[in-house]
C-alpha positions in Angstrom: 37.5 69.4 25.9 36.0 66.0 26.5 33.2 65.2 24.0 29.7 65.3 25.0 28.3 61.7 25.9 25.4 60.9 23.7 21.6 61.4 25.4 21.1 57.7 25.0 24.4 56.9 27.3 23.5 59.5 29.7 20.3 58.2 30.3 21.4 54.5 30.9 24.5 55.7 32.9 21.9 57.8 35.2 20.1 54.5 35.6 22.7 52.1 36.3 25.3 54.2 38.2 23.2 54.1 41.5 23.6 50.3 41.6 26.9 49.9 40.5 28.4 52.4 43.4 25.7 52.1 46.2 27.9 53.5 48.5 29.4 56.4 46.6 25.8 57.1 45.5 24.8 57.5 49.1 27.8 59.4 50.2 26.5 61.9 47.4 22.8 61.9 48.7 24.1 62.5 52.1 26.7 65.1 51.2 26.5 68.3 53.0 28.0 71.7 53.2 28.8 73.7 56.3 26.5 76.6 56.5 28.1 80.4 56.7 26.7 81.1 59.8 28.5 77.7 61.5 31.4 79.6 62.3 33.8 77.1 60.0 35.8 78.0 56.8 33.5 78.6 53.6 35.2 75.7 51.7 33.1 76.9 48.8 35.3 79.8 48.5 38.3 77.5 48.0 36.3 75.5 44.8 37.8 76.8 41.4 37.6 75.5 37.5 39.9 76.3 35.2 38.5 77.1 31.7 38.7 73.5 30.4 37.2 72.2 33.5 34.5 75.2 33.4 33.5 74.5 29.6 33.4 70.5 30.5 31.0 71.3 33.0 28.6 73.6 31.5 28.6 71.7 28.5 27.5 68.1 30.4 25.0 69.8 32.2 23.6 71.7 29.2 23.3 68.5 27.4 21.8 67.0 29.9 19.3 69.7 31.2 18.5 70.3 27.3 17.5 66.3 27.0 15.1 66.8 30.0 17.2 65.4 32.7 16.5 67.4 36.0 19.4 69.3 37.1 19.9 67.7 40.5 20.2 64.2 38.6 22.4 66.0 36.0 24.9 66.9 38.6 25.1 63.5 40.5 25.8 61.7 36.7 28.3 64.8 36.1 30.0 63.6 39.3 30.4 60.1 38.8 31.5 60.6 35.1 34.0 63.2 35.8 37.8 62.3 37.2 38.4 65.9 37.7 38.3 66.6 41.7 37.5 70.3 41.1 34.6 69.3 38.8 33.5 66.8 41.4 33.5 69.2 44.2 31.6 71.9 42.1 28.9 69.2 41.5 28.4 68.2 44.9 28.3 72.0 46.4 26.1 73.0 43.5 23.5 69.6 44.3 23.5 70.2 47.9 22.5 73.9 47.9 19.7 73.6 45.3 18.4 70.5 47.9 18.3 73.0 50.7 16.0 75.1 48.8 18.6 77.9 47.1 18.4 78.6 43.6 21.1 78.3 41.1 21.5 82.2 40.6 22.2 82.5 44.5 24.0 79.6 44.7 26.5 80.4 41.8 27.4 83.9 43.6 29.0 81.6 46.7 31.4 80.2 44.2 33.0 83.4 42.7 36.4 81.5 41.4 34.0 79.2 39.2 31.1 81.6 38.0 31.5 85.1 37.3 28.8 88.1 37.7 27.9 87.0 34.1 27.2 83.5 34.6 25.1 84.3 37.7 22.9 86.9 35.8 22.6 84.4 33.1 21.3 81.9 35.6 19.1 84.1 37.3 17.7 84.8 34.0 17.2 81.1 32.8 15.5 80.3 36.3 13.0 83.3 35.9 12.2 82.3 32.4 12.6 78.3 32.5 15.3 78.1 29.8 18.5 76.8 31.9 19.2 74.3 28.9 19.7 77.2 26.6 21.4 79.3 29.1 24.1 76.6 29.7 24.3 75.8 26.1 24.8 79.6 25.4 27.2 80.1 28.5 29.3 77.1 27.0 29.7 78.9 23.9 30.6 82.2 25.5 33.6 80.3 26.9 34.6 78.4 24.0 34.9 81.7 22.2 37.1 83.2 25.2 39.3 80.5 24.9 39.9 80.4 21.4 40.3 83.9 21.3 43.0 83.7 24.3 44.9 81.3 22.3 45.1 83.0 19.2 46.4 85.9 21.3 48.8 83.6 23.4 49.9 82.0 20.4 51.1 84.8 18.6 53.0 85.9 21.9 54.7 82.1 22.4 56.7 82.1 19.6 58.7 85.2 20.0 59.1 85.1 23.6 60.3 81.5 23.5 63.2 82.9 21.2 64.1 85.8 23.1 64.4 83.4 26.0 66.6 81.1 24.4 68.7 84.2 23.3 69.1 85.4 26.5 70.1 82.4 28.0 72.8 81.9 25.3 74.1 85.4 25.6 74.0 84.8 29.6 76.1 81.7 29.0 78.5 83.6 26.8 78.7 86.5 29.4 79.6 84.6 32.4 81.6 81.7 31.0 83.1 82.5 27.9 83.8 86.0 28.6 86.2 85.5 31.6 88.2 83.3 29.9 89.0 85.7 26.9 89.6 88.3 29.6 92.2 86.1 31.1 94.2 85.8 27.8 94.0 89.6 27.1 95.2 90.3 30.6 98.1 87.6 30.2 98.8 89.3 26.6 98.7 93.0 28.4 96.5 93.9 25.5 94.7 97.3 25.1 91.0 96.9 25.3 88.6 99.0 23.7 85.9 100.6 25.2 83.0 98.2 23.6 85.0 95.2 25.0 85.9 96.9 28.7 81.8 97.4 29.0 81.0 93.7 28.0 83.5 92.7 30.4 82.0 94.8 33.2 78.5 93.3 32.4 80.2 90.1 32.8 81.4 91.0 36.1 78.3 92.4 37.2 76.6 88.9 36.1 78.9 86.8 37.8 78.9 88.8 41.0 75.0 90.1 41.4 73.3 88.1 39.1 71.7 85.7 41.7 70.9 89.0 43.7 69.5 90.8 40.9 67.4 87.8 39.8 65.9 87.4 43.5 65.2 90.8 43.6 63.2 91.1 40.4 61.3 88.1 41.7 60.4 90.1 44.7 59.7 93.2 42.7 57.4 91.1 40.8 55.7 89.9 43.8 55.3 93.5 45.2 53.7 94.8 41.8 51.3 92.2 42.2 50.3 93.6 45.7 50.5 97.1 43.6 48.1 96.0 41.3 45.3 95.7 44.0 45.4 99.6 44.2 42.1 100.5 42.1 44.3 103.7 40.9 47.7 101.3 40.0 45.3 99.0 38.3 43.7 101.5 36.3 47.1 103.1 35.2 48.7 99.7 34.2 45.4 98.8 32.3 45.5 101.8 30.3 49.2 101.5 29.5 48.9 98.1 28.2 46.0 99.1 25.7 49.1 101.8 24.4 51.4 98.8 23.8 53.1 99.1 20.1 51.9 96.1 18.1 50.0 94.3 21.3 47.7 96.9 22.5 45.4 96.9 19.3 45.4 93.0 19.7 44.2 93.3 23.4 42.0 96.1 22.8 39.9 93.9 20.1 40.0 90.9 22.7 38.1 93.3 25.2 35.6 94.5 22.5 35.1 91.0 21.4 33.9 90.1 24.8 32.3 93.6 25.2 29.9 92.9 22.4 29.4 89.0 22.8 28.6 89.6 26.7 26.1 92.6 26.2 24.5 90.8 23.2 23.6 87.9 25.2 22.5 89.7 28.1 20.0 91.7 26.0 18.8 89.1 24.0 17.8 87.3 27.5 15.5 90.3 28.3 17.9 91.8 31.0 17.8 95.6 30.8 20.6 98.0 29.2 21.6 99.4 32.9 22.1 95.7 34.5 23.5 94.5 31.4 26.3 96.9 31.4 27.1 97.0 35.2 27.5 92.8 34.5 29.8 93.3 31.3 31.8 95.9 33.4 32.7 93.3 35.9 33.4 90.9 33.4 36.2 92.5 31.4 39.1 91.9 32.9 40.3 95.7 32.5 39.9 98.5 34.7 40.2 101.1 32.1 37.1 99.8 30.3 35.4 99.2 33.3 35.8 102.9 34.4 34.1 104.1 30.9 31.2 101.7 31.1 30.3 103.1 34.5 30.3 106.3 33.1 28.3 105.2 30.2 25.5 103.9 32.7 25.4 107.2 34.2 24.5 108.7 30.6 22.1 106.3 29.5 20.3 106.8 33.3 20.7 110.7 32.2 18.4 110.0 29.1 21.4 109.6 26.4 21.3 106.6 23.8 24.2 104.0 24.0 25.5 105.0 20.6 26.2 108.6 22.4 27.6 107.5 25.2 30.2 105.5 23.5 31.2 108.4 21.4 28.8 109.0 18.9 27.7 112.4 20.1 31.4 113.4 19.2 31.6 111.7 15.9 28.0 113.7 15.0 29.4 117.0 16.7 32.7 116.6 14.6 30.9 115.9 11.3 28.6 118.7 11.9 31.5 121.3 12.5 30.0 122.2 15.8 32.7 123.0 18.9 33.9 119.9 20.7 36.4 121.3 22.9 34.0 120.8 26.4 35.3 118.6 28.9 32.0 116.3 28.3 33.4 116.3 24.5 36.7 115.5 25.7 35.4 112.1 27.9 33.2 111.5 24.6 36.1 111.6 22.3 38.0 109.4 24.3 35.4 106.9 24.9 35.1 106.8 20.8 38.9 106.1 20.7 38.3 103.4 23.1 35.3 101.6 21.9 36.2 102.6 18.2 34.1 104.3 15.4 32.9 100.9 14.1 31.5 100.0 17.3 29.4 103.2 17.7 28.2 103.3 14.3 26.6 99.5 14.5 25.1 100.6 18.0 23.4 103.7 16.5 21.9 101.2 13.6 21.0 98.7 16.1 18.9 101.3 18.4 17.1 102.6 14.9 16.3 99.3 13.8 15.5 97.5 17.1 18.3 95.1 16.3 20.9 96.1 19.4 21.5 92.5 20.3 22.0 91.5 16.7 24.1 94.2 15.8 26.6 93.8 19.0 27.2 90.0 17.9 27.8 90.7 14.7 30.4 93.9 15.7 31.7 91.1 18.1 32.5 88.6 15.1 34.1 91.5 13.3 36.5 92.0 15.9 37.2 88.2 16.2 38.1 88.2 12.5 40.2 91.2 12.8 42.2 89.6 15.5 42.7 86.2 13.3 44.2 88.9 10.9 46.4 90.7 13.2 47.7 87.6 14.6 48.6 86.3 11.6 50.3 89.5 10.7 51.8 89.6 14.1 53.7 86.3 13.2 55.1 87.6 10.1 56.3 90.8 11.8 57.9 89.8 14.8 59.7 86.7 13.3 62.4 89.1 11.3 62.6 91.8 14.3 63.1 89.3 17.0 66.1 87.8 14.9 67.4 91.1 13.9 67.5 92.2 17.6 69.0 88.9 18.9 71.9 88.9 15.6 72.5 92.4 17.0 73.0 91.4 20.7 74.9 88.3 20.2 77.0 90.9 17.2 77.9 93.0 19.9 79.1 90.2 22.2 81.3 88.9 19.4 82.7 92.1 18.1 83.5 92.8 21.6 85.9 89.7 21.9 87.4 90.0 18.3 88.4 93.7 18.7 91.5 93.4 20.6 92.6 90.6 18.4 92.4 93.1 15.5 94.3 95.7 17.1 97.0 92.8 18.8 97.4 92.1 14.8 97.6 95.7 13.7 100.6 96.1 16.4 102.2 92.7 15.0 101.9 94.0 11.5 
């Protein structure tokens, strides 16, 4: 991420830029965006930022606004400083909408590929309280935290996936180019082939005859699966199954819990009600299984229950008290306790009793971050020998299939 410029440089840059680039400045001042009722395509829907660009945008705007520079002037300066086209388009659009009298909260909702519901809610809160600089700083911290967590999770997966990919290429090369030549030698020698060798040769024929067709079929199957994921039922099943994956399931769960705790803590600290905060968090977790549970939790809270009870604390208390827990309601409560963990339910309970719910959620999120660090380190140590054993076994089977007929022929000669 580009390092933010000092406030002094920012001030002088904002003062001198109009004189250096009058034509660009004039174009910036008179930039216009088609209105929604003009019948034209909403170009704002095409504007998107990746995470690195978004962090740069939020960090720069936050630094400028915190330094006392108006939002419109801040956007103008970032427009000239950035070399990223997407960042420039975002600055232009937001500036134009604000100059038309729209607020940042409503404008951000018109950029769904740039800002999520969480960002929009924070902007609305910042405008209502006059703390826009604070909002941009906190959003930057949130994005940097999510980026760091994603890097850790992906970093744990890249090494084994890369090794497996190279091993598959190597075994495919053996099956497609080496095995056919070995097969010809055996056919010329009229050798009797063991079952293992015949199986490897049959698989080699399949790859040579139908390998390309298989790859194309898998490609279109992937596209079809992507379209299937647009169905809410299918997406729910897949999101739930992902959490049950061996080794990686817990890692994904903790990443979601970090987002849940961090987002909810920040929203509650900003003065947003628990119902609205949970609705915003639900749409920003990226997992429909968790979102479904959160919608149920919102219903329970509206019915008068505490958050700690709604996330599974009620089941835990009845279990510890020896009371019956086989009712449909308690079965759902038990699933929520497994989904949100006992530790989080306990932390929320303490936060509710002491009036420090936001602080306890923030601490819980940091605990899950540390747990991710530990699991990532253990994951690397665990996967390396497993991958080596699996690859060694695959290559060993191919080599054994090649050598077995030689051993049989040697026995016959002997």
